[in-house]
KOLLUM-880886 format. One line per field, with one value per residue: x, y, z of N, C-alpha, C in turn; residue number from 0; residue in one letter. Coordinates in Angstrom, 2 decimals, always signed. Layout:
n.x X:...
n.y Y:...
n.z Z:...
ca.x X:...
ca.y Y:...
ca.z Z:...
c.x X:...
c.y Y:...
c.z Z:...
seq NUM:...
type a:...
END
This chain:
n.x -5.50:-7.20:-9.61:-10.33:-12.86:-12.65:-13.57:-13.34:-13.80:-11.94:-9.25:-8.14:-7.65:-5.72:-5.51:-3.34:-2.88:-1.77:+0.42:+1.41:+3.48:+5.00:+7.52:+7.70:+6.65:+4.93:+3.93:+2.55:+3.42:+2.71:+1.10:+0.49:-1.56:-3.49:-4.14:-5.02:-7.44:-8.75:-8.71:-9.39:-7.27:-4.81:-1.82:+1.64:+4.25:+7.21:+8.77:+10.76:+10.53:+11.98:+11.66:+12.89:+11.59:+11.59:+9.90:+7.01:+7.60:+6.50:+5.46:+4.69:+2.10:+2.43:+2.70:+2.93:+2.85:+2.83:+3.49:+1.94:+2.06:+0.61:+0.45:+1.42:+1.58:+3.52:+3.90:+7.06:+8.18:+7.23:+4.64:+2.17:+0.12:-1.47:-2.35:-4.46:-5.46:-7.88:-7.22:-8.41:-9.98:-12.53:-13.46:-16.01:-15.19:-13.32:-10.88:-11.46:-10.37:-8.73:-8.16:-5.72:-4.37:-1.61:+0.52:+3.46:+2.68:+0.15:+0.25:-1.11:-1.96:-1.96:-3.50:-3.20:-4.40:-3.27:-3.37:-3.80:-2.74:-0.27:+0.65:+2.30:+2.24:+4.58:+3.82:+4.87:+7.96:+9.93:+9.60:+9.67:+8.96:+7.53:+7.33:+5.54:+5.71:+4.11:+4.99:+8.09:+10.05:+9.85:+11.80:+11.44:+8.48:+7.41:+4.92:+3.62:+1.13:+0.03:+0.00:-1.30:-3.66:-6.63:-8.83:-8.71:-9.23:-7.77:-7.08:-4.64:-3.00:-1.27:+1.74:+2.64:+4.54:+4.91:+8.04:+9.30:+10.27:+12.26:+10.74:+8.15:+7.60:+6.99:+4.97:+1.64:-1.75:-4.79:-6.51:-4.60:-2.99:-1.64:-3.84:-5.31:-7.30
n.y +5.58:+4.12:+4.34:+2.62:+1.98:+0.98:-1.21:+0.86:+4.07:+6.09:+4.90:+3.75:+1.69:+2.05:+1.52:+1.55:+2.63:+0.29:-0.09:-2.35:-4.52:-7.01:-6.23:-5.59:-3.40:-0.22:+2.15:+4.93:+5.58:+7.56:+10.37:+13.65:+15.71:+13.74:+12.04:+13.78:+14.29:+12.06:+11.04:+13.16:+13.83:+15.96:+15.82:+16.04:+14.37:+13.57:+11.73:+8.64:+5.19:+1.73:-1.44:-4.82:-8.21:-11.34:-14.58:-14.74:-12.77:-10.48:-7.27:-4.49:-3.67:-0.45:+2.94:+6.76:+8.76:+11.59:+13.88:+12.48:+9.89:+9.99:+7.40:+5.87:+3.17:+0.20:-2.88:-4.12:-6.46:-9.58:-10.60:-9.15:-9.56:-6.95:-4.72:-2.41:-0.47:+1.57:+4.20:+6.39:+7.82:+9.26:+8.39:+6.75:+4.23:+3.29:+1.32:-0.93:-2.74:-2.85:-5.04:-6.10:-7.98:-7.09:-7.23:-7.80:-8.11:-7.63:-4.79:-2.98:-0.44:+1.06:+3.28:+5.12:+7.21:+9.67:+8.84:+6.08:+2.79:+0.44:-2.34:-5.47:-8.61:-11.04:-12.87:-14.24:-15.83:-13.82:-10.33:-7.00:-3.79:-0.42:+2.51:+5.87:+8.61:+11.27:+12.54:+12.86:+10.42:+9.88:+8.33:+8.43:+9.02:+6.93:+4.13:+0.93:-1.41:-4.49:-7.16:-9.44:-8.94:-9.76:-8.12:-6.74:-8.69:-9.71:-11.58:-13.05:-14.51:-16.90:-18.97:-20.84:-19.55:-15.98:-14.07:-11.76:-8.33:-7.03:-4.98:-4.99:-7.40:-6.22:-4.71:-3.14:-4.01:-2.60:-1.41:-0.28:+1.36:+4.66:+6.68:+8.32:+11.38
n.z -18.37:-15.91:-12.85:-10.29:-7.89:-4.51:-1.41:+0.30:-0.14:-0.57:-0.99:-3.79:-6.81:-9.60:-12.98:-15.16:-19.02:-20.84:-23.58:-26.34:-28.01:-30.07:-29.33:-26.88:-24.12:-23.30:-20.74:-19.13:-16.02:-14.10:-14.19:-13.44:-13.62:-14.82:-12.80:-10.81:-12.08:-12.20:-9.63:-8.17:-6.27:-5.97:-5.80:-4.66:-5.09:-3.16:-2.53:-3.82:-3.46:-3.15:-2.87:-2.39:-1.63:-0.51:-0.95:+1.08:+2.96:+4.99:+5.03:+7.39:+9.41:+8.40:+9.20:+9.50:+12.30:+12.62:+9.83:+7.98:+5.13:+1.71:-0.61:-3.72:-5.03:-6.59:-8.40:-9.75:-10.00:-9.62:-7.24:-5.26:-1.94:-1.17:+1.72:+3.09:+5.93:+7.20:+9.50:+10.43:+13.18:+12.77:+10.61:+8.47:+7.82:+9.73:+11.14:+9.13:+6.28:+3.01:+0.65:-1.98:-4.47:-6.24:-9.13:-10.97:-13.72:-13.97:-13.56:-11.97:-9.71:-6.40:-4.94:-1.88:+0.42:+2.84:+6.33:+6.58:+7.07:+5.91:+4.21:+3.26:+1.47:+0.23:-2.56:-4.65:-5.69:-5.23:-4.64:-6.41:-5.31:-5.58:-4.02:-4.12:-2.52:-0.77:+1.35:+3.28:+5.01:+7.95:+10.68:+13.28:+13.45:+12.69:+12.82:+13.92:+13.17:+14.23:+12.28:+12.33:+13.81:+15.63:+15.55:+13.03:+11.09:+8.83:+5.98:+5.27:+2.53:+3.59:+3.60:+5.83:+8.60:+8.22:+7.25:+9.17:+10.19:+12.86:+13.70:+12.96:+14.08:+16.49:+16.44:+17.31:+18.40:+16.91:+18.74:+20.71:+19.32:+18.02:+16.34:+13.73:+14.18
ca.x -5.43:-8.37:-9.48:-11.49:-12.80:-12.57:-14.75:-13.13:-13.96:-10.67:-8.74:-8.39:-6.94:-5.16:-5.12:-2.89:-3.37:-0.64:+0.77:+2.55:+3.42:+6.04:+9.11:+7.50:+5.39:+5.05:+2.96:+2.63:+3.13:+2.17:+0.77:-0.34:-2.64:-4.75:-4.22:-5.94:-8.80:-9.26:-8.83:-9.63:-6.40:-3.71:-0.50:+3.09:+5.31:+8.61:+10.10:+10.24:+11.17:+11.89:+12.35:+12.84:+11.54:+11.38:+8.56:+6.38:+8.07:+5.40:+6.17:+3.87:+1.13:+3.15:+2.25:+3.42:+1.64:+3.15:+4.15:+1.36:+2.19:-0.10:+1.41:+0.95:+2.27:+3.05:+4.77:+7.55:+8.53:+6.67:+3.32:+2.05:-1.17:-1.49:-3.35:-4.46:-6.34:-8.31:-6.82:-8.84:-10.88:-13.66:-13.96:-17.12:-14.57:-12.23:-10.60:-11.75:-9.10:-9.20:-6.81:-5.66:-3.44:-0.64:+1.69:+4.36:+1.84:-1.24:+0.69:-2.19:-1.35:-2.71:-3.19:-3.40:-4.02:-2.76:-4.53:-4.20:-2.00:-0.33:+1.54:+1.92:+2.84:+5.00:+3.36:+5.96:+9.45:+10.40:+8.86:+10.12:+7.83:+7.81:+6.40:+5.79:+5.19:+3.85:+6.11:+9.32:+10.09:+10.34:+11.61:+10.66:+7.02:+6.83:+4.30:+3.14:+0.01:+0.12:-0.49:-2.42:-4.71:-7.77:-9.92:-8.71:-9.64:-7.32:-6.87:-3.74:-2.71:+0.09:+2.02:+3.51:+4.66:+5.65:+9.05:+8.86:+11.42:+11.66:+9.64:+7.04:+7.22:+6.47:+3.51:+0.40:-3.04:-5.16:-6.79:-3.44:-2.34:-1.82:-4.52:-5.59:-8.69
ca.y +5.36:+3.90:+4.53:+1.66:+2.13:+0.03:-1.03:+2.03:+4.83:+7.32:+3.90:+3.53:+0.78:+2.81:+0.70:+2.28:+2.24:-0.20:+0.09:-3.33:-5.42:-7.97:-5.77:-5.12:-2.70:+1.04:+2.96:+6.13:+5.07:+8.71:+11.62:+14.33:+15.86:+12.70:+11.41:+14.52:+14.22:+10.88:+10.64:+14.30:+14.32:+16.76:+15.01:+16.45:+13.37:+14.09:+10.65:+7.42:+4.19:+0.81:-2.58:-6.02:-8.87:-12.95:-14.96:-14.97:-11.57:-9.48:-5.92:-3.73:-2.45:+1.02:+4.54:+7.93:+9.61:+12.97:+13.83:+11.21:+9.85:+9.30:+6.68:+5.31:+1.70:-0.55:-3.96:-4.13:-7.68:-10.69:-10.41:-9.20:-9.46:-5.66:-4.21:-0.92:-0.06:+2.74:+4.43:+7.63:+7.50:+9.91:+7.84:+5.62:+3.19:+3.20:-0.28:-1.76:-3.00:-3.31:-6.27:-6.33:-8.45:-6.20:-7.92:-6.97:-8.73:-6.80:-3.40:-2.19:+0.67:+1.32:+4.94:+5.02:+8.47:+9.91:+8.43:+4.72:+1.64:-0.01:-3.46:-6.48:-10.20:-11.32:-14.24:-14.73:-16.27:-12.43:-9.13:-5.68:-3.01:+0.70:+3.54:+7.20:+9.11:+12.78:+13.18:+12.33:+9.55:+10.45:+7.16:+8.73:+8.96:+5.81:+3.32:-0.55:-2.03:-5.94:-7.76:-10.32:-8.21:-10.14:-6.89:-6.37:-9.84:-9.80:-12.97:-13.24:-15.65:-17.09:-20.37:-20.91:-18.02:-15.06:-13.50:-10.30:-7.58:-7.00:-3.74:-5.39:-8.28:-5.70:-4.13:-3.05:-3.93:-1.39:-0.73:+0.41:+2.16:+5.89:+6.86:+9.94:+11.71
ca.z -17.08:-15.15:-11.62:-10.02:-6.36:-3.50:-0.40:+0.96:-1.03:-0.54:-1.78:-5.33:-7.87:-10.80:-14.05:-16.66:-20.24:-21.70:-25.05:-26.32:-29.28:-29.84:-29.01:-25.49:-23.87:-22.69:-20.16:-18.15:-14.52:-13.23:-14.84:-11.88:-14.14:-15.45:-11.65:-10.21:-12.98:-11.96:-8.29:-7.06:-5.40:-6.90:-5.15:-4.57:-4.65:-2.83:-2.44:-4.06:-2.46:-4.18:-2.11:-2.85:-0.64:-0.54:-0.61:+2.65:+3.78:+5.25:+5.46:+7.71:+8.72:+8.71:+8.95:+10.05:+12.90:+12.11:+8.34:+7.42:+3.71:+0.97:-1.09:-4.64:-4.85:-7.51:-8.25:-10.90:-10.32:-8.78:-6.95:-3.58:-1.27:-0.44:+2.56:+3.59:+6.93:+7.40:+11.01:+10.78:+13.89:+12.58:+9.20:+8.79:+7.73:+10.52:+11.44:+8.09:+5.49:+1.59:+0.24:-3.22:-5.37:-7.19:-9.62:-12.56:-14.83:-14.01:-13.71:-11.64:-8.80:-5.51:-4.22:-0.40:+0.86:+4.15:+7.22:+6.31:+7.47:+4.73:+4.31:+1.91:+1.61:-0.85:-3.01:-5.67:-5.23:-4.71:-5.53:-6.21:-4.99:-5.55:-3.39:-4.49:-1.08:-0.48:+2.55:+3.46:+5.74:+9.21:+11.42:+14.78:+13.60:+11.97:+13.69:+13.12:+13.75:+14.30:+11.01:+12.77:+14.68:+15.11:+15.27:+11.69:+10.49:+7.44:+5.67:+4.58:+2.21:+4.22:+3.55:+7.03:+9.56:+7.55:+7.61:+9.61:+10.46:+14.40:+14.01:+12.45:+15.33:+17.84:+16.12:+18.49:+18.03:+16.67:+19.92:+21.68:+18.22:+17.79:+15.33:+13.30:+14.69
c.x -6.75:-8.68:-10.75:-11.59:-12.97:-13.72:-14.66:-12.85:-12.45:-9.46:-8.85:-7.36:-6.83:-4.79:-4.27:-2.82:-1.65:-0.68:+1.78:+2.00:+4.45:+7.35:+8.73:+6.46:+5.69:+3.85:+3.36:+2.14:+2.53:+2.11:+0.13:-1.51:-3.81:-5.09:-5.26:-7.30:-9.30:-9.60:-9.52:-8.39:-5.25:-2.57:+0.88:+4.07:+6.61:+9.55:+9.48:+11.08:+11.07:+12.31:+12.06:+12.70:+11.38:+10.19:+8.30:+7.05:+6.93:+5.92:+4.64:+2.91:+1.58:+2.38:+3.06:+2.52:+1.64:+3.84:+3.34:+1.88:+1.10:+0.93:+0.82:+1.97:+2.08:+4.29:+5.63:+7.99:+7.76:+5.02:+3.15:+0.64:-0.88:-2.60:-3.37:-5.51:-6.62:-8.12:-7.24:-10.10:-12.55:-14.29:-15.15:-16.43:-13.41:-12.13:-10.90:-10.42:-9.81:-7.82:-7.00:-4.40:-2.63:+0.52:+2.13:+3.49:+0.62:-1.04:-0.27:-1.30:-2.34:-2.70:-3.83:-3.14:-3.76:-3.67:-4.84:-2.85:-1.68:+0.84:+1.04:+2.73:+3.39:+4.58:+4.19:+7.20:+10.09:+9.66:+9.57:+8.92:+8.09:+6.52:+6.61:+4.96:+5.16:+4.61:+7.05:+9.25:+10.95:+10.58:+11.15:+9.16:+6.24:+6.06:+3.72:+2.30:+0.32:-0.47:-1.55:-3.24:-6.08:-9.02:-10.16:-9.11:-9.14:-6.71:-6.01:-3.47:-1.35:+0.55:+3.24:+3.54:+5.38:+6.93:+9.04:+10.26:+11.09:+10.74:+8.32:+6.41:+6.46:+5.29:+2.19:-0.81:-3.44:-5.70:-5.65:-2.73:-2.74:-2.50:-4.62:-7.14:-9.61
c.y +5.13:+3.77:+3.48:+1.88:+0.93:-0.01:+0.31:+3.12:+5.74:+6.21:+3.50:+2.78:+1.70:+1.56:+1.52:+1.76:+1.59:-0.52:-1.35:-4.05:-6.51:-7.60:-5.63:-4.34:-1.11:+1.40:+4.01:+5.42:+6.52:+9.79:+12.35:+14.90:+14.92:+12.18:+12.07:+14.60:+13.31:+10.51:+11.73:+14.53:+15.06:+16.71:+15.84:+15.10:+13.68:+13.03:+9.39:+6.23:+3.02:-0.41:-3.96:-7.20:-10.36:-13.34:-15.11:-13.67:-10.96:-8.24:-4.89:-4.46:-1.02:+2.15:+5.91:+8.80:+10.93:+12.87:+12.71:+11.14:+9.35:+8.64:+6.24:+4.20:+1.15:-1.84:-3.86:-5.62:-8.85:-10.47:-10.59:-9.05:-7.88:-5.04:-3.00:-0.99:+1.39:+3.15:+5.89:+7.37:+8.13:+9.37:+6.74:+3.96:+2.59:+1.64:-1.26:-1.58:-3.20:-4.39:-6.40:-6.95:-7.50:-7.15:-7.04:-7.36:-8.04:-5.47:-2.35:-1.56:+0.76:+2.88:+4.81:+6.52:+8.46:+9.35:+7.02:+3.74:+1.05:-1.17:-4.73:-7.67:-10.52:-12.97:-15.23:-15.18:-14.80:-11.36:-7.76:-4.45:-1.55:+1.70:+4.88:+7.62:+10.39:+13.32:+12.46:+11.29:+9.78:+9.24:+7.75:+8.87:+7.96:+4.82:+2.09:-0.94:-3.57:-6.51:-8.69:-9.86:-8.92:-9.35:-6.72:-7.43:-10.16:-11.17:-13.01:-14.45:-16.74:-18.67:-20.42:-19.66:-17.23:-14.60:-12.03:-9.76:-7.51:-5.92:-4.31:-6.48:-7.60:-4.84:-4.12:-3.47:-2.48:-0.81:+0.13:+1.43:+3.66:+6.24:+8.43:+10.33:+11.49
c.z -16.73:-13.81:-11.18:-8.34:-5.90:-2.44:+0.44:+0.01:-1.51:-1.26:-2.79:-6.03:-9.36:-11.81:-15.08:-17.98:-20.71:-23.07:-25.41:-27.35:-28.85:-29.54:-27.27:-25.22:-23.22:-22.02:-19.40:-16.97:-13.93:-14.29:-13.73:-12.84:-14.26:-13.78:-10.95:-10.82:-12.52:-10.68:-7.45:-6.47:-6.51:-5.96:-5.66:-4.30:-4.33:-2.61:-3.11:-3.26:-3.11:-2.99:-2.77:-1.62:-1.19:-0.52:+0.83:+3.24:+3.73:+6.00:+6.14:+8.99:+9.26:+8.31:+9.68:+10.77:+12.91:+10.78:+7.91:+5.57:+2.91:+0.02:-2.45:-5.08:-6.02:-7.44:-9.60:-11.31:-9.37:-8.58:-5.48:-3.13:-0.36:+0.37:+2.81:+4.64:+7.01:+8.94:+11.01:+11.83:+13.33:+11.11:+9.38:+8.43:+8.61:+11.03:+10.23:+7.34:+3.79:+1.36:-1.15:-3.93:-6.29:-7.85:-10.78:-13.69:-15.03:-14.23:-13.05:-10.46:-7.79:-4.83:-2.79:-0.01:+2.52:+5.26:+7.43:+6.71:+6.16:+4.93:+3.11:+2.15:+0.39:-1.44:-3.99:-4.94:-4.57:-5.52:-5.30:-6.22:-5.18:-5.03:-3.99:-3.29:-1.15:+0.64:+2.58:+4.71:+6.80:+10.40:+12.91:+14.61:+13.00:+13.11:+13.07:+14.05:+13.64:+13.14:+11.05:+13.97:+14.37:+15.15:+13.68:+10.79:+8.82:+7.37:+4.92:+3.64:+2.46:+3.77:+4.68:+7.81:+8.28:+8.06:+8.00:+10.32:+12.06:+14.59:+14.04:+13.46:+16.24:+17.76:+17.20:+17.88:+17.85:+17.71:+20.79:+20.24:+18.35:+16.48:+14.93:+14.05:+13.61
seq 0:1:2:3:4:5:6:7:8:9:10:11:12:13:14:15:16:17:18:19:20:21:22:23:24:25:26:27:28:29:30:31:32:33:34:35:36:37:38:39:40:41:42:43:44:45:46:47:48:49:50:51:52:53:54:55:56:57:58:59:60:61:62:63:64:65:66:67:68:69:70:71:72:73:74:75:76:77:78:79:80:81:82:83:84:85:86:87:88:89:90:91:92:93:94:95:96:97:98:99:100:101:102:103:104:105:106:107:108:109:110:111:112:113:114:115:116:117:118:119:120:121:122:123:124:125:126:127:128:129:130:131:132:133:134:135:136:137:138:139:140:141:142:143:144:145:146:147:148:149:150:151:152:153:154:155:156:157:158:159:160:161:162:163:164:165:166:167:168:169:170:171:172:173:174:175:176:177:178:179:180
type x:x:x:x:x:x:x:x:x:x:x:x:x:x:x:x:x:x:x:x:x:x:x:x:x:x:x:x:x:x:x:x:x:x:x:x:x:x:x:x:x:x:x:x:x:x:x:x:x:x:x:x:x:x:x:x:x:x:x:x:x:x:x:x:x:x:x:x:x:x:x:x:x:x:x:x:x:x:x:x:x:x:x:x:x:x:x:x:x:x:x:x:x:x:x:x:x:x:x:x:x:x:x:x:x:x:x:x:x:x:x:x:x:x:x:x:x:x:x:x:x:x:x:x:x:x:x:x:x:x:x:x:x:x:x:x:x:x:x:x:x:x:x:x:x:x:x:x:x:x:x:x:x:x:x:x:x:x:x:x:x:x:x:x:x:x:x:x:x:x:x:x:x:x:x:x:x:x:x:x:x
END
């Protein structure tokens, strides 16, 4: 397993060591001890989520204002454009984002600590996305920042208008969002 830093030091790309031959492949997608050694985070994942979305579906930018979740995310089928926004007001990178392509082919994962908003755009015909989270989902604390907030300056690789949920269409700009101290 290899850890690759991003422009926001707390957000990390994780590359697993993949063993493959003509029969297929094997890799360890998570090892708590190795993850802690590489990242400095000793995490306790309590929930796994699995979503499937069609091309041009955009989900996000989501976070929980109470019970914030750290997330380890990866794609098991297809390809996505994954975006993480720092919403910790006291952080030197507040309001900045990291964007990474994740795919089933490259098997990369992204570590998103608590205190960040997260979203993704499906770039392939469809994509299956897995999330390991450090806290449970509490819908009453879930918030959404507008995916197209000009202040964030995210250059989504869109093909036309994205397909959004009602919740995501009602996201608020970062300036109006509840954020972390």
